[in-house]
C-alpha positions in Angstrom: -30.8 2.1 -5.1 -32.5 -1.3 -5.3 -31.2 -4.3 -7.2 -32.1 -4.4 -10.9 -34.9 -7.0 -11.0 -37.0 -7.9 -14.0 -40.6 -7.3 -12.7 -42.9 -10.3 -13.2 -45.8 -7.8 -13.9 -46.0 -4.1 -14.9 -48.8 -1.6 -14.5 -49.5 0.5 -17.6 -51.5 3.7 -17.7 -53.6 3.8 -20.9 -53.1 7.5 -21.6 -50.8 10.4 -20.8 -49.6 10.7 -17.2 -52.1 13.3 -16.0 -55.0 12.0 -18.2 -57.8 10.1 -16.6 -57.5 6.6 -18.0 -57.5 3.0 -17.0 -54.5 1.3 -15.5 -53.9 -2.3 -16.5 -51.4 -4.8 -14.9 -50.0 -7.4 -17.3 -47.1 -9.8 -17.2 -43.8 -8.0 -18.1 -43.0 -10.4 -20.9 -46.5 -9.8 -22.5 -46.0 -6.1 -22.1 -42.8 -6.2 -24.1 -44.4 -8.4 -26.8 -47.2 -5.9 -27.1 -44.9 -2.9 -27.4 -42.6 -4.7 -29.9 -45.7 -5.7 -32.0 -46.9 -2.1 -31.8 -43.6 -0.4 -32.6 -41.8 -2.5 -35.2 -42.5 -4.8 -38.2 -42.0 -8.6 -38.0 -40.7 -8.6 -41.6 -37.6 -6.7 -40.6 -34.2 -8.6 -40.4 -33.9 -10.4 -37.2 -30.9 -8.4 -36.0 -33.0 -5.2 -36.4 -35.8 -6.8 -34.4 -33.5 -7.9 -31.6 -31.8 -4.5 -31.4 -35.2 -2.8 -31.1 -36.4 -5.2 -28.4 -33.2 -4.7 -26.4 -34.0 -1.0 -26.4 -37.7 -1.5 -25.5 -36.9 -3.8 -22.6 -34.2 -1.4 -21.3 -36.4 1.7 -21.6 -39.1 0.0 -19.6 -36.6 -1.2 -16.9 -35.3 2.3 -16.5 -38.8 3.6 -15.8 -39.3 0.8 -13.2 -35.9 0.9 -11.7 -35.9 4.7 -11.2 -39.5 4.6 -10.0 -40.1 7.4 -12.4 -43.9 7.6 -12.2 -44.2 6.0 -8.8 -41.9 8.7 -7.3 -44.4 11.4 -8.6 -47.3 9.7 -6.8 -48.8 7.9 -9.8 -50.1 4.4 -9.3 -48.5 3.0 -12.4 -45.0 2.1 -13.8 -45.3 3.4 -17.4 -47.8 4.9 -19.8 -48.8 4.0 -23.3 -48.4 7.6 -24.6 -45.7 7.7 -27.3 -45.1 11.3 -26.3 -43.7 10.0 -22.9 -43.0 6.3 -23.3 -43.8 3.7 -25.9 -46.8 2.3 -27.7 -48.9 -0.3 -26.0 -52.3 -1.4 -27.5 -54.1 -3.4 -24.8 -55.5 -6.6 -26.2 -53.8 -6.5 -29.6 -52.5 -9.5 -31.5 -48.8 -10.4 -31.1 -46.5 -11.3 -34.1 -45.0 -14.8 -33.8 -41.4 -13.7 -34.7 -41.6 -11.0 -32.0 -43.0 -13.4 -29.4 -40.2 -15.9 -30.0 -37.4 -13.2 -29.6 -39.0 -11.6 -26.6 -39.2 -14.9 -24.8 -35.4 -15.1 -25.2 -34.5 -11.5 -24.5 -37.0 -10.1 -22.0 -34.6 -10.4 -19.1 -31.6 -8.9 -20.9 -30.9 -5.1 -20.8 -28.4 -2.4 -21.8 -26.3 -0.3 -19.4 -23.3 1.9 -19.6 -20.0 0.1 -18.7 -19.2 0.9 -15.1 -22.7 1.9 -14.2 -25.5 -0.1 -12.6 -28.9 1.0 -13.7 -30.6 0.2 -17.0 -29.8 2.8 -19.7 -32.4 5.4 -20.5 -32.6 3.8 -24.0 -34.4 6.6 -25.9 -35.6 5.7 -29.4 -37.8 7.0 -32.2 -39.1 5.8 -35.5 -36.4 7.7 -37.5 -38.9 8.9 -40.2 -41.5 11.2 -38.8 -39.5 11.8 -35.6 -35.8 11.7 -34.7 -34.0 11.7 -31.4 -30.7 11.2 -29.7 -31.1 7.5 -29.5 -32.0 4.5 -31.6 -33.7 5.0 -34.9 -36.1 2.1 -35.5 -36.1 2.3 -39.2 -32.4 3.1 -39.1 -31.7 -0.4 -37.6 -32.9 -2.1 -40.8 -30.1 -1.0 -43.3 -27.5 -1.7 -40.6 -28.9 -5.2 -40.1 -28.9 -5.7 -43.9 -25.3 -4.7 -43.9 -24.6 -7.6 -41.6 -24.3 -5.9 -38.3 -25.3 -8.0 -35.3 -27.7 -6.6 -32.7 -25.0 -5.4 -30.3 -23.1 -3.6 -33.1 -26.4 -1.9 -34.1 -26.9 -0.7 -30.5 -23.4 0.6 -30.3 -24.0 2.5 -33.5 -26.8 4.5 -31.7 -25.8 4.5 -28.0 -22.0 4.5 -28.3 -19.4 1.9 -27.7 -19.3 2.2 -23.9 -22.4 -0.1 -23.4 -22.8 -3.7 -22.5 -25.7 -6.1 -22.3 -26.6 -7.7 -19.0 -28.1 -11.2 -19.6 -30.4 -13.4 -17.6 -31.3 -10.9 -15.0 -33.3 -12.1 -12.0 -37.1 -12.1 -12.5 -39.2 -11.4 -9.4 -41.5 -9.0 -7.6 -40.3 -5.4 -7.5 -41.2 -3.7 -4.3 -41.6 0.0 -4.0 -38.6 1.4 -2.1 -40.5 3.6 0.4 -40.3 1.9 3.8 -44.0 2.5 4.5 -43.9 5.1 7.2 -42.2 8.5 7.7 -38.6 8.6 8.9 -37.4 11.2 11.4 -35.2 12.0 14.4 -34.4 8.9 16.5 -34.8 6.4 13.6 -31.9 4.2 12.7 -31.0 1.6 10.1 -30.6 0.9 6.4 -33.3 3.4 5.2 -31.6 6.2 7.1 -28.3 5.2 5.4 -30.0 5.5 2.0 -31.4 9.0 2.9 -28.0 10.2 4.1 -26.1 8.9 1.1 -28.6 10.5 -1.3 -28.5 13.8 0.5 -24.7 13.9 0.4 -24.6 13.1 -3.3 -27.3 15.7 -4.1 -25.5 18.3 -1.9 -22.5 18.1 -4.2 -24.7 19.8 -6.8 -26.9 21.7 -4.3 -24.3 23.0 -1.7 -27.0 24.7 0.4 -27.8 21.2 1.7 -25.4 20.5 4.6 -23.3 17.3 4.5 -24.2 14.6 7.0 -22.4 11.7 8.5 -23.5 8.4 6.9 -24.0 6.4 10.1 -27.6 5.2 9.9 -28.7 7.4 12.7 -31.3 10.1 12.0 -30.1 13.0 14.2 -30.6 16.7 14.1 -28.0 17.3 11.3 -29.8 14.8 9.1 -33.1 16.5 9.9 -31.6 19.9 9.0 -30.3 18.6 5.7 -33.7 17.1 4.9 -35.4 20.4 5.8 -33.1 22.3 3.5 -33.8 19.8 0.7 -37.5 20.2 1.2 -37.2 24.0 1.1 -35.2 23.9 -2.2 -37.7 21.5 -3.9 -40.9 23.2 -2.6 -41.9 20.5 -0.1 -43.3 21.1 3.4 -40.1 21.8 5.4 -40.7 19.3 8.3 -37.3 17.7 8.4 -39.2 14.3 8.2 -38.9 12.0 5.2 -42.5 11.2 4.3 -43.4 9.4 1.1 -43.3 12.6 -1.0 -39.9 13.5 0.2 -38.6 10.0 -0.2 -39.5 9.8 -3.8 -38.3 13.4 -4.5 -35.0 12.4 -3.1 -34.8 9.5 -5.5 -35.8 11.7 -8.5 -33.2 14.4 -7.7 -30.5 11.7 -6.9 -31.2 10.2 -10.4 -31.1 13.6 -12.0 -27.8 14.7 -10.6 -26.2 11.4 -11.6 -27.6 11.9 -15.1 -26.2 15.4 -15.1 -22.8 14.1 -14.1 -22.7 12.0 -17.3 -23.6 15.0 -19.5 -21.0 15.3 -22.2 -20.6 19.1 -22.8 -18.2 18.5 -25.7 -15.7 21.0 -24.4 -18.2 23.7 -23.3 -17.2 24.9 -19.8 -19.7 26.6 -17.5 -17.6 29.7 -17.3 -17.4 29.9 -21.1 -21.1 29.9 -21.6 -22.5 33.2 -22.8 -26.0 34.4 -22.1 -26.0 36.7 -25.1 -28.6 36.0 -27.8 -26.6 35.2 -30.9 -29.3 35.4 -33.7 -32.5 33.5 -34.5 -31.8 29.8 -34.6 -33.8 27.2 -36.5 -33.5 24.0 -38.4 -30.4 24.2 -40.6 -28.5 26.7 -38.3 -24.9 25.7 -37.4 -22.1 27.0 -35.1 -21.3 27.9 -31.6 -24.7 29.5 -30.9 -26.3 26.2 -31.6 -23.8 24.3 -29.4 -24.5 26.6 -26.5 -28.3 26.2 -27.0 -27.9 22.4 -27.1 -25.8 22.6 -23.9 -28.5 24.6 -22.1 -31.2 22.2 -23.2 -29.2 19.1 -22.2 -28.5 20.6 -18.8 -32.2 21.5 -18.2 -33.3 18.1 -19.4 -31.3 16.4 -16.6 -33.8 18.0 -14.1 -36.9 18.3 -16.3 -38.4 15.2 -17.9 -40.5 17.3 -20.3 -37.4 18.5 -22.1 -35.5 15.8 -24.1 -31.7 15.8 -24.1 -29.9 16.5 -27.4 -26.4 15.9 -28.8 -24.1 18.9 -28.6 -22.9 18.9 -32.2 -23.5 22.5 -33.3 -26.1 21.4 -35.9 -29.7 22.4 -35.5 -31.6 19.3 -36.6 -35.0 17.9 -35.9 -34.0 16.6 -32.4 -32.9 20.1 -31.4 -36.1 21.5 -32.8 -38.2 19.0 -30.8 -36.4 19.9 -27.6 -37.0 23.6 -28.3 -40.7 23.0 -29.0 -41.0 21.0 -25.8 -39.4 23.9 -23.9 -41.7 26.5 -25.5 -44.7 24.4 -24.6 -43.4 24.0 -21.0 -43.0 27.8 -20.6 -46.2 28.8 -22.4 -44.4 30.3 -25.4 -45.5 30.0 -29.1 -44.6 26.5 -30.2 -42.5 27.5 -33.3 -39.4 25.4 -32.9 -37.5 28.6 -33.7 -35.2 30.2 -31.0 -36.0 33.9 -31.1 -34.7 36.3 -28.4 -37.6 35.6 -26.0 -37.1 31.8 -26.2 -33.3 32.1 -25.8 -33.7 34.3 -22.7 -36.2 31.9 -21.1 -33.9 28.9 -21.8 -31.0 30.8 -20.4 -32.9 31.9 -17.2 -34.1 28.3 -16.7 -30.5 27.1 -17.0 -29.3 29.8 -14.6 -32.0 28.9 -12.0 -30.6 25.3 -11.9 -27.0 26.5 -12.0 -27.4 28.7 -9.0 -27.9 25.8 -6.7 -26.1 23.2 -8.8 -22.9 25.1 -9.9 -20.7 22.2 -11.1 -19.9 18.5 -11.2 -16.2 19.1 -10.5 -14.8 16.7 -7.9 -17.0 13.8 -8.8 -15.1 10.5 -8.2 -15.6 7.7 -10.7 -14.6 4.2 -9.9 -12.9 1.9 -12.4 -15.2 -0.3 -14.6 -15.6 -4.1 -14.2 -12.3 -5.7 -15.3 -14.1 -8.4 -17.3 -13.3 -11.4 -15.1 -14.7 -12.6 -11.7 -12.4 -12.0 -8.8 -12.1 -14.8 -6.2 -9.9 -16.1 -3.4 -6.4 -17.0 -4.4 -6.1 -14.4 -7.2 -3.9 -11.3 -7.2 -3.4 -8.2 -9.3 -4.3 -4.6 -9.7 -8.1 -5.3 -9.9 -7.8 -7.0 -6.5 -6.0 -4.0 -5.0 -8.7 -1.6 -6.3 -11.6 -3.7 -4.9 -9.8 -3.8 -1.5 -9.4 0.0 -1.6 -13.0 0.5 -2.5 -14.2 -1.9 0.2 -12.0 -0.3 2.9 -13.4 3.1 2.1 -17.0 1.9 2.2 -16.3 0.2 5.5 -15.8 3.6 7.1 -19.5 4.2 6.6 -21.0 0.7 6.9 -19.9 -1.0 10.1 -21.1 -4.4 8.9 -18.2 -4.4 6.4 -14.7 -5.1 7.6 -11.7 -3.2 6.3 -9.0 -5.1 4.4 -5.3 -4.5 3.7 -4.6 -3.2 0.2 -2.2 -6.0 -0.8 -3.4 -6.9 -4.2 -3.9 -10.5 -3.0 -7.5 -11.9 -2.6 -7.2 -13.7 0.8 -9.8 -14.9 3.3 -10.2 -11.3 4.8 -11.1 -9.9 1.4 -13.5 -12.7 0.7 -15.2 -12.0 4.1 -15.5 -8.3 3.3 -17.0 -9.1 -0.1 -19.6 -11.4 1.5 -20.5 -8.8 4.1 -20.9 -6.2 1.4 -23.1 -8.5 -0.6 -25.3 -9.3 2.4 -25.6 -5.6 3.3 -26.7 -4.6 -0.3 -29.0 -7.5 -1.1 -26.6 -9.6 -3.3 -26.0 -13.3 -2.9 -23.1 -13.6 -0.3 -20.7 -15.7 -2.4 -17.5 -13.9 -1.6 -16.8 -13.7 -5.3 -16.7 -10.4 -7.0 -18.7 -11.0 -10.1 -19.9 -8.2 -12.4 -23.0 -7.3 -10.4 -20.9 -7.1 -7.2 -18.1 -5.0 -8.7 -20.6 -2.5 -10.2 -22.5 -2.2 -6.9 -19.2 -1.7 -5.0 -18.1 0.9 -7.6 -21.4 2.7 -7.4 -21.4 3.0 -3.6 -17.7 3.9 -3.6 -18.1 6.7 -6.2 -21.1 8.3 -4.4 -19.4 8.2 -1.0 -16.1 9.5 -2.3 -17.8 12.3 -4.2 -19.8 13.3 -1.1 -16.7 13.0 1.2 -14.7 15.3 -1.1 -16.8 18.1 0.1 -17.7 17.0 3.6 -17.3 19.5 6.5 -14.0 19.5 8.5 -15.4 17.4 11.3 -16.0 14.5 9.0 -12.6 12.8 9.4 -13.1 12.5 13.2 -16.7 11.3 12.7 -15.5 8.7 10.2 -12.8 7.5 12.6 -15.4 7.1 15.3 -17.8 5.3 12.9 -15.0 2.8 11.9 -14.5 1.7 15.5 
C-alpha cells in the first residue's frame, strides 16, 4: 500500500456514486472546511468541533488511501452523498471557527495503534441516525463535561487509537502502474501483486500461494487467473487496471475482516436456524448472531454497514438490516423475518465458503512509543531485527541482521534499505512511521508464509542468496 499522504486536492462527485453529476476538484483543506461547516455547528464547544473535524479528515483520508472509488473505476475520490460519505455543499460559506481549526488539523488523522492506514472513521448525527462510530451531537455533552478531543474520540472509537500529526502534504498518485502486468514482468509492482495475492489467499485458499520474488512467472499468472475467476473478472492471468484495483479492494476487505471482533462467537458455533422475528428492542443470542452475520458481510460489501455485536437490536442494527434488504430486493422493513434471515445467512455462507477463517494471522507488536536508533538496545530492537530479517527473505535489497537486541551499524543499514525500498526517508532511525510499515509488511508476509506450499522454504532460501 502507498504512503499515507494528505492530498493537496480532492475530487468530489456531487451526487451518489452511480448518479450522473458534476465532479469538482478543490483543495483538500477547503473540502474539509466545507464538510465541517455543512455537518456541525460553530457554536459547539471547541473540543467537540475538534473531535468531529478529526473524524471528517480521517474518513476522507481512508477513502483516498484505499482508493475506494478509484478502484471501482470512478473518476473521483469521494461523493457528497450523506448515504455514502459526508455532506459537501459546493460554494457554501465557511464558518470562521471551523476555518481556524481546520487550518490547524487538516493534516492530522486517526488510526488504530499498530496499524498504518487511516481509520474508517464512521460517524452520524446521533439524533435522526445512529451508527457504530462517532455521534456528532454526542460529542457536545462530552466536551461540556471537560473531555479533550482525544478522549471524546476514544469514547466512540475505543482506547486503541492514536492521532498522527503533521502528515506530509503532496500529490497522491493512483497506484496502478499505467499498463497491464503479465508473464515476464519484474519489479516492485509484481511484488505488490504477489504480496496481496498471498494475503488474500489466506481467506480464499483456492488461490495458490506464490513466491514473493518480484518475477511474474506462470505460478503468479495462475494465481491471478484464479483470483479473476473468483471475483468475476475475465480470467486472463494478466493484471490490467480492473484486476489491479479489485486486488486492492479485496486486500483491504480481508484486512478489515481480520479486525472483526466477534465477541466470542466462533464460526463453528454459528447457527443457521431462524430464531424468531427480530426487530428494534429485541435482545439475546439471536440478535448477536445476526449482528455477526452483518458485520462479516459488511467486510466485503460496502452497501452494508458494520454493527457492534452486543445482542441489542438498536437503530444501527435496523439500518444495516434495511441496507441488506434493499441490496437483495426485499421489502425494506428493518424487521428480520424468516426470508430476510435466510438471505443474510446464505450471503454469509457464500463468503465463508471461500473465506473460511482468519486463524493463523500473524500480528506484529505495536510501536513501542520511542524512536529506535544506533547505540540503543532492548527488546524492541530485538523485535525489529527479527522483523527485518524475515522481510529480507522476500526483498533482496534489504540485508538480514543478527537478532542481538543491540542497534548497531548493520541494523541501521537494514533500516535505511527498508525505508528506501518502501518510499520512506532513509534515515536509519526507526520512527513511528517506519515501525508501522515494517510491522505491516512483516504481518502480511508471516500470515501468507504460514500457509505457503511445501516448496516455499527452498524458494525462500534461494531468494535470500
